[in-house]
C-alpha positions as CSV (number, residue, x, y, z in Angstrom):
1,X,-89.7,-125.7,86.9
2,X,-90.6,-126.7,90.4
3,X,-88.6,-125.0,93.1
4,X,-89.0,-127.8,95.5
5,X,-88.1,-130.9,93.7
6,X,-84.9,-132.9,94.3
7,X,-83.1,-131.6,91.1
8,X,-83.7,-128.0,92.1
9,X,-82.6,-128.6,95.6
10,X,-79.4,-130.2,94.4
11,X,-78.7,-127.2,92.1
12,X,-79.6,-124.7,94.8
13,X,-77.1,-126.5,97.1
14,X,-74.4,-126.1,94.6
15,X,-75.0,-122.5,93.6
16,X,-76.3,-120.9,96.7
17,X,-73.1,-120.7,98.9
18,X,-71.2,-118.9,96.3
19,X,-74.0,-116.6,95.6
20,X,-74.7,-115.9,99.2
21,X,-70.9,-115.0,99.8
22,X,-70.9,-112.6,96.8
23,X,-74.1,-110.9,98.1
24,X,-72.8,-110.7,101.7
25,X,-69.5,-109.1,100.5
26,X,-71.5,-106.1,99.3
27,X,-73.6,-106.3,102.5
28,X,-76.8,-107.3,100.5
29,X,-79.5,-109.4,102.0
30,X,-80.2,-111.6,99.0
31,X,-79.2,-112.4,95.4
32,X,-82.0,-113.3,93.1
33,X,-82.4,-114.4,89.4
34,X,-85.8,-113.6,87.8
35,X,-87.0,-114.9,84.4
36,X,-87.3,-111.9,82.1
37,X,-90.4,-112.9,80.3
38,X,-92.7,-113.7,83.2
39,X,-90.8,-112.6,86.3
40,X,-90.5,-116.2,87.5
41,X,-88.3,-116.2,90.7
42,X,-85.9,-118.8,89.6
43,X,-83.3,-118.5,92.3
44,X,-82.7,-116.7,95.7
45,X,-80.1,-117.2,98.3
46,X,-82.5,-116.8,101.1
47,X,-85.1,-118.9,99.6
48,X,-88.2,-117.1,101.1
49,X,-91.7,-117.7,99.9
50,X,-90.7,-115.7,96.8
51,X,-88.9,-118.5,95.1
52,X,-90.9,-120.1,92.4
53,X,-93.5,-117.3,92.2
54,X,-94.4,-115.6,88.9
55,X,-94.3,-111.8,89.3
56,X,-96.5,-111.2,86.3
57,X,-99.6,-112.2,88.3
58,X,-101.9,-109.3,89.4
59,X,-101.7,-110.2,93.2
60,X,-98.0,-109.2,93.1
61,X,-98.3,-105.9,91.2
62,X,-97.4,-103.5,94.1
63,X,-94.6,-105.6,95.4
64,X,-91.1,-103.9,95.2
65,X,-89.5,-106.8,93.6
66,X,-92.3,-106.9,90.9
67,X,-91.7,-103.2,90.3
68,X,-88.0,-103.8,89.9
69,X,-88.4,-106.7,87.5
70,X,-90.9,-104.6,85.4
71,X,-88.8,-101.5,85.2
72,X,-85.7,-103.4,84.2
73,X,-87.5,-105.2,81.5
74,X,-89.1,-101.9,80.2
75,X,-85.9,-100.0,80.1
76,X,-83.2,-102.5,79.7
77,X,-81.3,-100.6,82.4
78,X,-80.4,-101.0,86.1
79,X,-83.2,-99.9,88.3
80,X,-83.3,-99.2,92.1
81,X,-86.7,-99.5,93.8
82,X,-88.0,-97.5,96.7
83,X,-88.6,-99.2,100.0
84,X,-92.0,-100.9,100.1
85,X,-93.7,-103.8,102.0
86,X,-92.4,-107.1,100.8
87,X,-95.3,-109.6,100.8
88,X,-92.9,-112.6,100.5
89,X,-91.2,-111.7,103.9
90,X,-93.9,-110.6,106.3
91,X,-94.4,-107.3,104.7
92,X,-91.2,-105.9,106.1
93,X,-89.8,-102.9,104.1
94,X,-87.6,-104.0,101.3
95,X,-85.5,-102.4,98.7
96,X,-84.1,-103.9,95.5
97,X,-81.6,-103.1,92.8
98,X,-82.1,-105.0,89.5
99,X,-80.0,-105.1,86.3
100,X,-80.6,-106.9,83.0
101,X,-78.9,-110.1,82.0
102,X,-78.4,-109.9,78.2
103,X,-78.3,-113.0,76.1
104,X,-78.0,-112.5,72.2
105,X,-79.0,-108.8,72.5
106,X,-82.1,-109.7,74.4
107,X,-82.9,-109.3,78.2
108,X,-83.3,-113.0,79.2
109,X,-83.3,-112.4,82.9
110,X,-83.0,-109.9,85.7
111,X,-80.3,-110.2,88.4
112,X,-81.6,-108.6,91.6
113,X,-79.9,-107.7,94.9
114,X,-82.0,-107.1,98.1
115,X,-80.4,-104.1,99.8
116,X,-79.9,-104.3,103.6
117,X,-81.6,-101.3,105.2
118,X,-79.1,-101.6,108.1
119,X,-76.5,-100.4,105.7
120,X,-78.4,-97.2,105.3
121,X,-79.0,-96.9,109.1
122,X,-75.2,-97.2,109.7
123,X,-74.4,-94.3,107.5
124,X,-77.2,-92.0,108.8
125,X,-76.6,-93.0,112.4
126,X,-73.2,-91.2,112.3
127,X,-73.9,-88.3,114.7
128,X,-70.5,-86.5,114.9
129,X,-71.2,-82.8,115.4
130,X,-74.9,-83.3,116.2
131,X,-74.7,-83.0,120.0
132,X,-76.5,-85.4,122.4
133,X,-80.0,-85.1,120.8
134,X,-79.3,-84.4,117.1
135,X,-79.9,-87.0,114.4
136,X,-80.0,-87.6,110.6
137,X,-82.7,-89.4,108.8
138,X,-84.4,-89.7,105.3
139,X,-88.0,-89.3,104.3
140,X,-90.1,-89.5,101.2
141,X,-93.7,-89.0,100.2
142,X,-96.0,-91.9,99.4
143,X,-98.7,-91.9,96.7
144,X,-101.1,-90.3,99.1
145,X,-98.8,-87.5,99.9
146,X,-97.9,-88.7,103.4
147,X,-94.3,-88.2,104.7
148,X,-92.7,-91.7,105.4
149,X,-89.5,-92.5,107.2
150,X,-86.9,-94.2,105.1
151,X,-84.6,-95.4,107.8
152,X,-84.7,-96.1,111.5
153,X,-84.2,-92.9,113.6
154,X,-81.4,-92.9,116.0
155,X,-82.8,-90.5,118.7
156,X,-86.6,-89.9,118.5
157,X,-87.4,-93.4,117.4
158,X,-89.5,-94.6,114.4
159,X,-89.1,-97.4,111.9
160,X,-88.7,-97.5,108.2
161,X,-92.1,-97.0,106.5
162,X,-93.7,-95.2,109.4
163,X,-95.7,-92.0,108.6
164,X,-94.4,-88.8,110.2
165,X,-96.7,-85.8,111.1
166,X,-94.3,-83.2,112.3
167,X,-95.0,-79.9,110.7
168,X,-91.5,-79.0,109.8
169,X,-91.4,-82.1,107.5
170,X,-93.8,-80.7,105.0
171,X,-91.0,-79.8,102.7
172,X,-90.8,-79.1,99.0
173,X,-89.1,-82.2,97.4
174,X,-88.1,-80.0,94.3
175,X,-86.2,-77.4,96.3
176,X,-82.4,-77.6,96.4
177,X,-82.4,-77.6,100.3
178,X,-82.3,-75.2,103.2
179,X,-81.5,-74.5,106.8
180,X,-84.0,-73.1,109.3
181,X,-85.1,-73.4,113.0
182,X,-88.3,-75.0,114.1
183,X,-89.7,-77.1,117.0
184,X,-89.5,-80.8,117.0
185,X,-92.3,-83.1,118.2
186,X,-90.6,-83.0,121.6
187,X,-91.1,-79.3,121.8
188,X,-87.3,-78.6,121.7
189,X,-86.2,-75.8,119.2
190,X,-83.7,-77.2,116.7
191,X,-81.6,-76.1,113.8
192,X,-82.7,-78.2,110.9
193,X,-80.9,-78.7,107.6
194,X,-82.3,-80.6,104.5
195,X,-81.1,-81.7,101.1
196,X,-83.1,-83.7,98.5
197,X,-81.4,-86.9,97.3
198,X,-81.9,-87.7,93.7
199,X,-80.9,-91.3,93.3
200,X,-82.3,-92.5,89.9
201,X,-86.1,-92.5,90.3
202,X,-85.9,-92.2,94.1
203,X,-86.9,-88.9,95.6
204,X,-85.8,-88.8,99.2
205,X,-84.9,-85.9,101.5
206,X,-82.1,-86.2,104.0
207,X,-82.6,-84.2,107.3
208,X,-80.3,-83.4,110.0
209,X,-81.1,-81.5,113.2
210,X,-79.4,-80.4,116.3
211,X,-80.8,-78.7,119.4
212,X,-80.5,-74.9,119.2
213,X,-79.2,-74.8,122.7
214,X,-76.3,-77.2,121.7
215,X,-75.7,-75.6,118.4
216,X,-75.1,-72.2,119.9
217,X,-73.7,-73.2,123.2
218,X,-70.1,-72.1,122.2
219,X,-71.5,-68.6,121.3
220,X,-73.3,-68.4,124.6
């Protein structure tokens, strides 16, 4: 169906307010419904350029929404995508959670929520106990092995998706975590703790640091 004719506009006007309130109640940016067979984006509350598109087209293969749709259809299970450039919204970093809609024992559609990265920032920007210069952030490795930021850093700056080249971030994603001292990009020595986060298929590492001077100030 066309996503811009009068009939669709009337239907969208009836459904969208309720759907948008539901998504907002969980702090999600969007609620979407995709056709299971071909990935047709049948409905979104935000109505970006994604609505009406068919995700089975090759040009959308690397899109995080396409990845979410394909994984749900392959597994018939809920899937959480990693952050990635969303071509339907100026390539901003986007993350999705999709779940199958079962009709007569078949996955007829995929219900998708677009996760708001600000909700991740709000958790990680809690800095109690980290002194004046400490911070917590999350990273991952992309397909090329580069370390990328997965949230906006509170102190040293850096946006989601940016590559990081600090030596101390060359961590083993398979280890259980560790605490060590090293120098940050600012030259300051810091106590650094990290812990891998295993969330379904997502491999992130959460890192917290605090300046050594602040960490050991009470001892001194």
